[in-house]
N, C-alpha and C positions, 0 to 999 in steps of 0.2 A: 126441381126444374122450375124455371121462371117464365112467366108469360111475357111475350114481347109485343109491343105495339109499334107501329111505324108512324112517324110524324109526317103527314102529307100536306102540311100547311105551306111549305115553300119548296122550291126546286132544290135548293142546296141541302135541305133536310129530308128529302124524299126517301132516302134509304137508311136513315139513322135510327137504330133501334132505341127504344126507351124502356128501361128495365123497371119493374115494380119490385119493391122490397119484399123479401120472403115473409110469409105469415105462418105462425105456428099452427100445427095440425095436431089434434088430440090423437094419441095412439094408446091403445090398450092391448093387453095380452099377458102371457105367462112366459117367464124365462125359467128354463130348467137346466140344471147342471147335472150330468151323470158321469159315471166312470170313477176311476180311482187316480189319485195323484200320489206318486211315490215321494216320500220325504224321508230325510234322515237327519238326525241330530249331529252337528259337527262339534268338534272339540273347541274349547276356548283358545284364543290366541295367547292370552297371558292370564296369570292368576296371582293373587297376593294372599299371603297367609299370615295370621297373627293370633297369638294367644294372650288373653288378658285375665289376670287373677284379680278377683274382687274380694275385699275384706268387708266386714260388717259396717265399717264407717266410711267406705269409699263412696264417692259421688258418681253421678252419671258419666258415661264415656261414649263418645261418638265412635261407633264401630266402623262405619263407612259413610262417606259423604255421597251426595247425588252424583251419579255417573250414568250418562245416557248410553254408554257402551257396555255396562255390566249386564251379563246374561243370567247370572245365578249367584246367589249368596248362600253358602251353607254354614249353619251355626251348630256347634256341638257343645253341650253343657256337661261339665263334670264337677265334682266337689260335693259339698253338702247342700248347695242351692237353697231355694230356687233363685233364678235370675229372671229379670224382667227386661223385655225389649219393647221398643216402640219409638215414638217421637221424643224429641228433647223434653217437651212439656210433660209427657206422660211419665218419663223417668224421673223428672224433677219432682213430680207429685209423690212418687213412691219415696224418694229421698227425704221429702218434707214430712213423712209419716202418714201419708195418705193410704187408703186401703189398696189392696192388691188389684181391685177392680179399676183403679185409676191408671194402671199400666196397660200397655197395648196387648201384651201377651206374657204369660207366665211360663217359663221353661224350667222343668224339674231336671234333676241330675239324670244323665243318660239320654236326654232328648237330643235328637238331631233334626233340625228344621232346614228345609230348602226354601228360600224366598226368591221369587222371580219378580224383583222390583228394582227400579233404578233410584228410588228415594233413599235419603239418608236413614240410617238405622242407629239408634242409641240403645245402650244397655246399662243396667244397674243391678246391684244385689239387694236382696231383702234386708230390711234394717238389722236383723239379727243373723243373717246368713252369710255364707261365703261360697265362692264358686269360681270356676274357670270357664271361660268362653273362648272357644277356638273358632275363628272366622276364616272362611275360604271364599274369596271373591273372584269370580271368573268374568273375563270381559273379552269382547271382540274388538279387534283393531279397526275394523270397518263395519259400518252399519248400513 
């Protein structure tokens, strides 16, 4: 609510209100939320599937690019493994003979990983290993 003053200097302004700008008022208190909210997971609108075989001399491969509509990425590893996933730089470090610690994550045979990320994901095989990586990327058409 705004205080109103009346300008009484002249007859033509006798009833003209003059408003003062609002001033901030400090407010303190506690906000609490209670009760339950029912949620349910909905199926993806579309999905893409790919299987990539890695040999001992294969270089890094981009599994998926950045996708702001991706809801889930499932990676399944088979073969003799291990396979490494991470950023392009992390996979390049493994390909250059760097230690396994240089990779983002090491996935052994039989591993299934679900990633809730929109970022690009790269993969590569161990220098002396082979393996197969199956990728299932789910996405929503609307965000």
